N, CA and C atoms as a LAMMPS dump frame, in Angstrom:
ITEM: TIMESTEP
0
ITEM: NUMBER OF ATOMS
318
ITEM: BOX BOUNDS ff ff ff
-5.0000000000000000e+02 5.0000000000000000e+02
-5.0000000000000000e+02 5.0000000000000000e+02
-5.0000000000000000e+02 5.0000000000000000e+02
ITEM: ATOMS id mol type element x y z
1 1 1 N -402.81 -392.855 329.971
2 1 2 C -402.428 -392.085 331.129
3 1 3 C -401.728 -390.822 330.651
4 2 1 N -402.129 -389.689 331.201
5 2 2 C -401.538 -388.425 330.794
6 2 3 C -400.38 -388.056 331.708
7 3 1 N -399.614 -387.073 331.275
8 3 2 C -398.617 -386.497 332.165
9 3 3 C -399.359 -385.718 333.234
10 4 1 N -398.707 -385.463 334.345
11 4 2 C -399.34 -384.752 335.448
12 4 3 C -399.865 -383.393 334.989
13 5 1 N -401.108 -383.125 335.284
14 5 2 C -401.76 -381.883 334.883
15 5 3 C -402.511 -381.289 336.063
16 6 1 N -402.856 -380.02 335.943
17 6 2 C -403.74 -379.369 336.911
18 6 3 C -405.156 -379.572 336.382
19 7 1 N -406.009 -380.193 337.196
20 7 2 C -407.381 -380.484 336.785
21 7 3 C -408.352 -379.774 337.718
22 8 1 N -409.602 -379.768 337.345
23 8 2 C -410.652 -379.15 338.164
24 8 3 C -411.62 -380.245 338.589
25 9 1 N -411.818 -380.357 339.901
26 9 2 C -412.785 -381.311 340.445
27 9 3 C -413.748 -380.509 341.313
28 10 1 N -415.046 -380.619 341.075
29 10 2 C -416.008 -379.849 341.873
30 10 3 C -416.236 -380.455 343.258
31 11 1 N -416.312 -379.585 344.261
32 11 2 C -416.606 -380 345.631
33 11 3 C -417.637 -379.064 346.235
34 12 1 N -418.505 -379.611 347.041
35 12 2 C -419.475 -378.817 347.782
36 12 3 C -418.779 -378.129 348.95
37 13 1 N -419.228 -376.947 349.298
38 13 2 C -418.654 -376.191 350.417
39 13 3 C -418.673 -376.998 351.713
40 14 1 N -419.651 -377.871 351.867
41 14 2 C -419.762 -378.657 353.094
42 14 3 C -418.567 -379.59 353.321
43 15 1 N -417.75 -379.809 352.29
44 15 2 C -416.584 -380.689 352.433
45 15 3 C -415.296 -379.942 352.754
46 16 1 N -415.363 -378.627 352.863
47 16 2 C -414.175 -377.802 353.103
48 16 3 C -413.342 -378.304 354.286
49 17 1 N -413.921 -378.351 355.461
50 17 2 C -413.165 -378.724 356.665
51 17 3 C -412.675 -380.166 356.607
52 18 1 N -413.5 -381.044 356.066
53 18 2 C -413.102 -382.454 355.975
54 18 3 C -411.899 -382.633 355.056
55 19 1 N -411.861 -381.876 353.977
56 19 2 C -410.72 -381.986 353.061
57 19 3 C -409.48 -381.327 353.643
58 20 1 N -409.641 -380.156 354.2
59 20 2 C -408.485 -379.444 354.732
60 20 3 C -407.878 -380.152 355.942
61 21 1 N -408.706 -380.881 356.692
62 21 2 C -408.212 -381.599 357.866
63 21 3 C -407.677 -382.992 357.531
64 22 1 N -407.928 -383.465 356.309
65 22 2 C -407.48 -384.796 355.913
66 22 3 C -408.469 -385.896 356.221
67 23 1 N -409.67 -385.533 356.686
68 23 2 C -410.702 -386.538 356.962
69 23 3 C -411.294 -387.088 355.66
70 24 1 N -411.364 -386.25 354.631
71 24 2 C -411.867 -386.674 353.319
72 24 3 C -410.678 -386.787 352.37
73 25 1 N -410.41 -388.015 351.89
74 25 2 C -409.282 -388.25 350.994
75 25 3 C -409.715 -388.978 349.716
76 26 1 N -411.005 -388.959 349.454
77 26 2 C -411.542 -389.624 348.268
78 26 3 C -412.82 -388.933 347.852
79 27 1 N -413.051 -388.871 346.555
80 27 2 C -414.313 -388.36 346.034
81 27 3 C -414.726 -389.221 344.85
82 28 1 N -416.006 -389.506 344.773
83 28 2 C -416.531 -390.346 343.694
84 28 3 C -417.474 -389.53 342.831
85 29 1 N -417.343 -389.725 341.53
86 29 2 C -418.141 -388.971 340.565
87 29 3 C -418.555 -389.895 339.428
88 30 1 N -419.558 -389.459 338.693
89 30 2 C -420.021 -390.234 337.556
90 30 3 C -419.107 -390.077 336.351
91 31 1 N -418.191 -389.095 336.396
92 31 2 C -417.215 -388.943 335.322
93 31 3 C -415.808 -388.87 335.891
94 32 1 N -414.858 -389.147 335.055
95 32 2 C -413.454 -389.102 335.452
96 32 3 C -412.954 -387.669 335.325
97 33 1 N -412.278 -387.185 336.39
98 33 2 C -411.77 -385.819 336.384
99 33 3 C -410.262 -385.73 336.227
100 34 1 N -409.551 -386.828 336.314
101 34 2 C -408.104 -386.754 336.173
102 34 3 C -407.48 -388.125 336.276
103 35 1 N -406.158 -388.107 336.354
104 35 2 C -405.357 -389.323 336.421
105 35 3 C -404.428 -389.239 337.627
106 36 1 N -403.951 -390.379 338.062
107 36 2 C -403.001 -390.424 339.162
108 36 3 C -401.83 -389.479 338.866
109 37 1 N -401.493 -388.653 339.845
110 37 2 C -400.417 -387.687 339.684
111 37 3 C -400.9 -386.284 339.368
112 38 1 N -402.112 -386.152 338.805
113 38 2 C -402.668 -384.827 338.54
114 38 3 C -402.915 -384.09 339.847
115 39 1 N -402.905 -382.772 339.791
116 39 2 C -403.191 -381.96 340.963
117 39 3 C -404.452 -381.136 340.723
118 40 1 N -405.057 -380.706 341.828
119 40 2 C -406.221 -379.825 341.751
120 40 3 C -406.236 -378.928 342.978
121 41 1 N -406.874 -377.799 342.831
122 41 2 C -407.025 -376.871 343.944
123 41 3 C -408.431 -376.929 344.486
124 42 1 N -408.546 -376.814 345.807
125 42 2 C -409.861 -376.763 346.447
126 42 3 C -409.709 -376.075 347.792
127 43 1 N -410.545 -375.095 348.05
128 43 2 C -410.593 -374.408 349.34
129 43 3 C -409.245 -373.791 349.719
130 44 1 N -408.521 -373.285 348.719
131 44 2 C -407.254 -372.622 348.967
132 44 3 C -406.069 -373.552 349.158
133 45 1 N -406.256 -374.842 348.967
134 45 2 C -405.177 -375.821 349.133
135 45 3 C -404.978 -376.572 347.821
136 46 1 N -403.839 -377.241 347.709
137 46 2 C -403.544 -378.069 346.542
138 46 3 C -403.556 -379.53 346.96
139 47 1 N -404.146 -380.359 346.123
140 47 2 C -404.25 -381.792 346.358
141 47 3 C -403.706 -382.527 345.136
142 48 1 N -403.246 -383.768 345.353
143 48 2 C -402.755 -384.593 344.255
144 48 3 C -403.529 -385.901 344.227
145 49 1 N -403.937 -386.301 343.027
146 49 2 C -404.621 -387.58 342.875
147 49 3 C -403.608 -388.709 343.056
148 50 1 N -403.939 -389.647 343.939
149 50 2 C -403.059 -390.782 344.206
150 50 3 C -403.588 -392.065 343.571
151 51 1 N -404.782 -392.02 343.042
152 51 2 C -405.369 -393.164 342.368
153 51 3 C -406.725 -392.808 341.802
154 52 1 N -407.041 -393.369 340.651
155 52 2 C -408.35 -393.163 340.021
156 52 3 C -408.791 -394.516 339.472
157 53 1 N -409.91 -395.006 339.984
158 53 2 C -410.414 -396.318 339.585
159 53 3 C -411.932 -396.248 339.409
160 54 1 N -412.464 -397.158 338.636
161 54 2 C -413.912 -397.265 338.465
162 54 3 C -414.407 -398.407 339.336
163 55 1 N -415.43 -398.122 340.153
164 55 2 C -415.972 -399.121 341.071
165 55 3 C -417.495 -398.998 341.131
166 56 1 N -418.168 -400.077 341.507
167 56 2 C -419.61 -399.981 341.736
168 56 3 C -419.89 -399.048 342.921
169 57 1 N -420.926 -398.263 342.798
170 57 2 C -421.27 -397.289 343.835
171 57 3 C -421.505 -397.96 345.187
172 58 1 N -422.083 -399.154 345.195
173 58 2 C -422.362 -399.818 346.475
174 58 3 C -421.073 -400.158 347.216
175 59 1 N -420.01 -400.465 346.473
176 59 2 C -418.714 -400.752 347.102
177 59 3 C -418.204 -399.493 347.81
178 60 1 N -418.321 -398.349 347.121
179 60 2 C -417.891 -397.082 347.721
180 60 3 C -418.694 -396.819 348.997
181 61 1 N -420.01 -396.956 348.9
182 61 2 C -420.879 -396.664 350.045
183 61 3 C -420.593 -397.581 351.232
184 62 1 N -420.402 -398.848 350.972
185 62 2 C -420.252 -399.821 352.061
186 62 3 C -418.837 -399.927 352.612
187 63 1 N -417.827 -399.711 351.773
188 63 2 C -416.452 -399.959 352.203
189 63 3 C -415.562 -398.726 352.283
190 64 1 N -415.916 -397.671 351.552
191 64 2 C -415.037 -396.499 351.486
192 64 3 C -415.707 -395.214 351.976
193 65 1 N -416.847 -395.321 352.624
194 65 2 C -417.572 -394.128 353.079
195 65 3 C -416.714 -393.225 353.961
196 66 1 N -415.842 -393.811 354.797
197 66 2 C -415.032 -392.974 355.693
198 66 3 C -414.003 -392.163 354.909
199 67 1 N -413.449 -392.725 353.815
200 67 2 C -412.523 -391.969 352.975
201 67 3 C -413.235 -390.82 352.27
202 68 1 N -414.535 -390.984 352.061
203 68 2 C -415.352 -389.941 351.442
204 68 3 C -415.733 -388.855 352.455
205 69 1 N -415.385 -389.077 353.73
206 69 2 C -415.655 -388.085 354.763
207 69 3 C -416.947 -388.308 355.521
208 70 1 N -417.48 -389.541 355.479
209 70 2 C -418.74 -389.838 356.159
210 70 3 C -418.536 -390.841 357.283
211 71 1 N -419.487 -390.865 358.211
212 71 2 C -419.402 -391.748 359.371
213 71 3 C -420.164 -393.051 359.199
214 72 1 N -420.903 -393.169 358.105
215 72 2 C -421.66 -394.401 357.869
216 72 3 C -422.015 -394.513 356.39
217 73 1 N -422.32 -395.727 355.93
218 73 2 C -422.786 -395.891 354.548
219 73 3 C -424.067 -395.091 354.279
220 74 1 N -424.971 -395.066 355.253
221 74 2 C -426.229 -394.336 355.054
222 74 3 C -425.997 -392.847 354.869
223 75 1 N -425.068 -392.269 355.625
224 75 2 C -424.761 -390.845 355.471
225 75 3 C -424.239 -390.559 354.065
226 76 1 N -423.384 -391.445 353.54
227 76 2 C -422.893 -391.299 352.173
228 76 3 C -424.062 -391.347 351.179
229 77 1 N -424.948 -392.315 351.349
230 77 2 C -426.069 -392.485 350.421
231 77 3 C -426.999 -391.276 350.424
232 78 1 N -427.241 -390.704 351.593
233 78 2 C -428.112 -389.525 351.697
234 78 3 C -427.55 -388.373 350.871
235 79 1 N -426.257 -388.111 351.019
236 79 2 C -425.636 -387.016 350.268
237 79 3 C -425.609 -387.339 348.781
238 80 1 N -425.307 -388.598 348.42
239 80 2 C -425.286 -388.982 347.005
240 80 3 C -426.653 -388.707 346.371
241 81 1 N -427.732 -389.077 347.055
242 81 2 C -429.076 -388.846 346.526
243 81 3 C -429.366 -387.358 346.366
244 82 1 N -428.907 -386.556 347.322
245 82 2 C -429.13 -385.113 347.241
246 82 3 C -428.364 -384.504 346.064
247 83 1 N -427.139 -384.978 345.823
248 83 2 C -426.321 -384.442 344.743
249 83 3 C -426.712 -384.995 343.37
250 84 1 N -427.446 -386.09 343.352
251 84 2 C -427.871 -386.729 342.096
252 84 3 C -429.38 -386.99 342.145
253 85 1 N -430.182 -385.935 342.172
254 85 2 C -431.632 -386.111 342.387
255 85 3 C -432.363 -386.866 341.28
256 86 1 N -431.91 -386.774 340.052
257 86 2 C -432.619 -387.469 338.968
258 86 3 C -432.375 -388.967 338.99
259 87 1 N -431.134 -389.377 339.18
260 87 2 C -430.793 -390.806 339.158
261 87 3 C -430.896 -391.418 340.549
262 88 1 N -430.564 -390.628 341.573
263 88 2 C -430.592 -391.152 342.935
264 88 3 C -429.425 -392.086 343.194
265 89 1 N -429.566 -392.917 344.186
266 89 2 C -428.536 -393.889 344.542
267 89 3 C -428.887 -395.224 343.908
268 90 1 N -428.08 -395.638 342.948
269 90 2 C -428.248 -396.932 342.296
270 90 3 C -426.946 -397.69 342.521
271 91 1 N -426.945 -398.62 343.452
272 91 2 C -425.738 -399.287 343.899
273 91 3 C -424.91 -399.955 342.825
274 92 1 N -425.535 -400.418 341.758
275 92 2 C -424.784 -401.108 340.709
276 92 3 C -424.151 -400.147 339.707
277 93 1 N -424.501 -398.853 339.777
278 93 2 C -423.866 -397.88 338.887
279 93 3 C -422.368 -397.865 339.14
280 94 1 N -421.59 -397.746 338.073
281 94 2 C -420.128 -397.638 338.201
282 94 3 C -419.779 -396.153 338.305
283 95 1 N -418.899 -395.83 339.242
284 95 2 C -418.472 -394.451 339.437
285 95 3 C -416.946 -394.38 339.423
286 96 1 N -416.438 -393.189 339.149
287 96 2 C -414.999 -392.947 339.175
288 96 3 C -414.598 -392.525 340.577
289 97 1 N -413.733 -393.294 341.181
290 97 2 C -413.258 -393.055 342.541
291 97 3 C -411.893 -392.379 342.435
292 98 1 N -411.818 -391.153 342.947
293 98 2 C -410.591 -390.358 342.893
294 98 3 C -410.024 -390.263 344.31
295 99 1 N -408.883 -390.893 344.552
296 99 2 C -408.209 -390.765 345.852
297 99 3 C -407.186 -389.647 345.755
298 100 1 N -407.02 -388.924 346.853
299 100 2 C -406.113 -387.779 346.816
300 100 3 C -405.466 -387.531 348.168
301 101 1 N -404.415 -386.728 348.133
302 101 2 C -403.742 -386.284 349.354
303 101 3 C -403.446 -384.806 349.202
304 102 1 N -403.374 -384.14 350.327
305 102 2 C -403.052 -382.71 350.314
306 102 3 C -401.557 -382.545 350.086
307 103 1 N -401.208 -381.594 349.252
308 103 2 C -399.811 -381.292 348.964
309 103 3 C -399.434 -380.076 349.8
310 104 1 N -398.601 -380.291 350.799
311 104 2 C -398.21 -379.189 351.688
312 104 3 C -397.267 -378.229 350.968
313 105 1 N -397.421 -376.971 351.272
314 105 2 C -396.533 -375.956 350.729
315 105 3 C -396.758 -375.615 349.271
316 106 1 N -397.827 -376.169 348.694
317 106 2 C -398.092 -375.891 347.277
318 106 3 C -399.115 -374.777 347.155
């Protein structure tokens, strides 16, 4: 575990409003982008990672889709396939789940 650092996590423009409004508080990626306590900037705001864990993709899709900013598991899967066209959605793949909160006044 590292000391708190400023990290870079990529986000699609389509997630701007969901992140700024607090509807999206989690992002899953095939690689780890930081550790709990690290901060990152996105869409003019600062966010802090509150947890980073590795989980099977199907768990994220079925149980955490709303934290990812989606209204259903299928909506999550559609976007995952679009963002990962070569591999697609493979439910047993392990992904890094990054939970975060917006840091006000930062």
